[in-house]
C-alpha positions as CSV (number, residue, x, y, z in Angstrom):
1,M,190.4,128.3,80.7
2,G,190.1,125.7,77.9
3,K,187.0,123.7,77.1
4,E,188.4,120.4,78.5
5,E,189.5,122.0,81.8
6,R,186.1,123.7,82.2
7,Q,184.3,120.4,81.6
8,E,186.5,118.6,84.1
9,Q,185.7,121.3,86.7
10,E,182.0,120.9,86.0
11,R,182.3,117.1,86.4
12,K,184.1,117.5,89.7
13,A,181.5,120.0,90.9
14,M,178.6,117.6,90.0
15,R,180.4,114.6,91.7
16,N,180.8,116.7,94.8
17,L,177.2,117.8,94.8
18,I,176.1,114.2,94.5
19,L,178.3,113.1,97.4
20,T,177.2,116.1,99.5
21,T,173.6,115.2,98.9
22,A,174.2,111.6,99.7
23,G,176.0,112.5,102.9
24,E,173.0,114.6,104.0
25,L,170.7,111.7,103.4
26,V,173.0,109.3,105.3
27,A,173.0,111.6,108.2
28,E,169.2,111.9,108.2
29,K,168.2,108.3,107.4
30,G,171.2,106.0,107.5
31,I,173.1,104.1,104.8
32,E,170.4,101.5,104.5
33,Q,167.8,104.0,103.4
34,L,170.1,105.7,100.8
35,S,169.2,105.2,97.2
36,I,169.9,106.7,93.8
37,R,166.3,107.7,93.5
38,K,166.3,109.6,96.8
39,I,169.6,111.4,95.9
40,A,168.1,112.4,92.5
41,E,164.9,113.7,94.1
42,R,166.8,115.7,96.7
43,M,168.9,117.3,93.9
44,E,165.9,117.6,91.5
45,Y,167.8,115.7,88.8
46,S,167.0,112.5,87.0
47,A,168.5,109.2,88.3
48,G,170.2,108.8,85.0
49,I,172.4,111.8,85.8
50,I,173.6,110.1,89.0
51,Y,174.6,107.0,87.0
52,H,176.6,109.1,84.7
53,Y,179.0,110.0,87.5
54,F,178.8,106.9,89.7
55,Q,178.2,103.2,89.1
56,G,175.5,102.9,91.8
57,K,174.8,103.3,95.4
58,E,177.7,101.1,96.5
59,D,180.1,103.4,94.5
60,I,178.7,106.4,96.2
61,V,178.9,104.9,99.7
62,E,182.5,103.8,99.0
63,Q,183.4,107.4,98.0
64,L,181.7,108.8,101.1
65,L,183.5,106.5,103.4
66,Q,186.9,107.3,101.9
67,Q,186.2,111.0,101.9
68,G,185.0,111.0,105.5
69,Y,187.9,108.8,106.7
70,R,190.5,111.1,104.9
71,E,189.0,114.2,106.6
72,L,188.9,112.5,110.0
73,M,192.4,111.3,109.8
74,G,193.6,114.6,108.4
75,G,192.3,116.4,111.4
76,L,193.7,113.9,113.8
77,T,197.2,113.9,112.3
78,A,197.4,117.7,111.8
79,G,200.4,118.7,113.9
80,S,200.7,115.3,115.5
81,D,204.3,114.8,114.5
82,T,205.3,118.0,116.3
83,A,203.2,117.2,119.3
84,R,204.6,113.7,119.6
85,S,208.2,115.0,120.0
86,E,207.3,117.7,122.5
87,V,205.0,116.1,125.0
88,S,205.0,113.0,127.2
89,A,203.3,109.8,126.3
90,E,200.5,110.5,128.7
91,D,199.8,114.0,127.3
92,N,200.1,112.7,123.7
93,L,197.4,110.0,124.3
94,S,195.3,112.4,126.2
95,Q,195.4,115.0,123.4
96,S,194.8,112.4,120.7
97,L,191.8,110.8,122.5
98,S,190.2,114.2,123.3
99,Q,190.6,115.3,119.7
100,F,189.2,112.1,118.3
101,I,186.1,112.2,120.6
102,R,185.3,115.8,119.9
103,M,185.8,115.5,116.1
104,T,183.6,112.4,115.8
105,T,181.0,113.7,118.2
106,A,180.7,116.8,116.0
107,E,180.0,114.5,113.0
108,G,176.8,113.5,114.8
109,S,174.4,111.1,113.2
110,Q,176.4,110.7,110.0
111,Y,179.3,109.2,111.9
112,R,176.9,107.0,114.0
113,N,175.0,105.7,111.0
114,V,178.2,104.8,109.2
115,M,180.0,103.2,112.1
116,L,177.0,101.1,113.2
117,N,176.4,99.8,109.7
118,D,177.1,96.1,109.5
119,S,177.1,95.6,105.7
120,P,180.3,94.0,104.3
121,A,181.0,97.0,102.0
122,V,181.0,99.4,105.0
123,L,182.8,97.0,107.4
124,N,185.5,96.8,104.9
125,H,186.4,100.3,105.8
126,T,185.2,100.6,109.5
127,A,186.1,97.2,111.1
128,V,188.9,97.8,113.6
129,L,188.7,94.8,116.1
130,H,190.3,92.1,113.9
131,K,193.9,90.9,114.2
132,G,196.2,93.0,112.1
133,A,193.9,96.1,112.2
134,A,196.9,98.3,113.1
135,L,198.3,97.6,109.6
136,E,195.0,98.5,107.9
137,R,193.3,101.3,110.0
138,N,195.1,104.6,110.6
139,A,193.2,105.3,113.8
140,I,194.4,102.0,115.4
141,S,197.9,102.5,114.0
142,M,198.1,106.0,115.5
143,L,197.0,104.6,118.9
144,C,199.6,101.9,118.7
145,R,202.4,104.4,118.0
146,T,201.3,106.4,121.0
147,L,201.1,103.4,123.3
148,R,204.7,102.4,122.3
149,Q,205.8,105.7,124.0
150,F,204.8,104.3,127.4
151,R,207.8,102.7,129.0
152,G,205.9,99.6,130.1
153,M,204.6,99.1,126.5
154,A,207.9,99.4,124.7
155,A,208.9,95.8,125.3
156,R,205.4,94.3,124.7
157,Q,204.5,92.2,121.7
158,E,202.8,94.0,118.8
159,E,199.7,91.9,119.2
160,E,199.3,93.0,122.8
161,I,199.8,96.7,121.9
162,E,197.2,96.3,119.1
163,L,194.7,94.7,121.5
164,T,195.2,97.5,124.0
165,A,194.7,100.1,121.2
166,Q,191.5,98.3,120.2
167,V,190.1,98.3,123.7
168,I,190.9,102.0,124.1
169,W,189.3,102.8,120.7
170,S,186.2,100.7,121.6
171,A,185.7,102.5,124.9
172,A,186.0,105.9,123.2
173,F,183.6,104.7,120.5
174,G,181.0,103.8,123.2
175,L,181.2,107.3,124.7
176,I,181.0,108.9,121.3
177,M,177.8,107.0,120.5
178,R,176.1,108.0,123.7
179,L,177.2,111.7,123.3
180,S,175.8,111.7,119.8
181,V,172.5,110.3,121.0
182,E,172.0,112.4,124.2
183,K,172.0,115.7,122.3
184,N,170.5,117.7,125.2
185,L,173.4,116.8,127.6
186,P,174.7,119.9,129.3
187,E,178.1,121.0,127.9
188,E,179.6,120.8,131.4
189,Q,178.6,117.2,131.8
190,K,179.8,116.3,128.3
191,E,183.2,117.8,129.0
192,A,183.4,116.0,132.4
193,L,182.7,112.7,130.8
194,I,185.3,113.2,128.1
195,A,187.9,114.3,130.6
196,R,187.2,111.3,132.9
197,H,187.3,108.9,130.0
198,V,190.6,110.2,128.8
199,E,192.0,110.1,132.3
200,L,191.1,106.4,132.7
201,M,192.4,105.4,129.3
202,V,195.8,107.0,130.2
203,L,195.8,105.1,133.4
204,I,195.2,101.9,131.5
205,A,198.0,102.6,129.1
206,G,200.4,103.4,131.9
207,S,199.4,100.5,134.1
208,R,201.9,98.1,132.5
209,E,204.9,100.1,133.5
C-alpha cells in the first residue's frame, strides 16, 4: 500500500469516527445539543481536528442525514424489485410498511431526534408533506409506485396519489414515534399495533377501487 492510499484510508477512518461519535450524541441529546466541542470531548481530541475534516456542525449534520437516509432506503429497496413483480399490490404495500416501521423503530431516539427537528437544514432532507415530495423523497416515491398498483389508483391524478402516500406515511410516522417512546411496550402489543396499522392502510389504499 502506497503512502497516499494509506493516508486516504486514515482520513476516511477519522471522518467515520467523527460521524459515528456525532450520531451517538444526536441519539442521546438531539441535534440541537450537538456541537463540535462535545464531539471532540467524546473522542478525546481537540476541536481543531474536527474542523480539519468538516467545515462545522452543519456539515456534520448534513453528512449524518445523507448517510442515515441512504442506509434506510437501501434497506427498504433491498429486493423490492423482485417483490413488486411477484406479489399483489396489497401484499407489496403491507410488506413495505411493515419493513419501514420496524427499521425506523429500531433506530430509536436517533431517528426521532432527526425527524422531529424543525431547523431548515434538517427539513431540507426530511420534509415530505409538500407538493412534489414524490419527486424529491424516495420514501414517498416508493409509496406512490406501490399505490399505482392498486386498480382504483391507476387512473388517479399524480397529485392525488402523492397526497394518499403522504397520509399513509404520516400515519406510519405517528406510530413509529409512539413505539420509540413507549419502550416498555410488550412485544406482542407492539406487533399487534403494527399489524393493525398496516391492515388499515391497505384498506385505505384499496378503498378507491
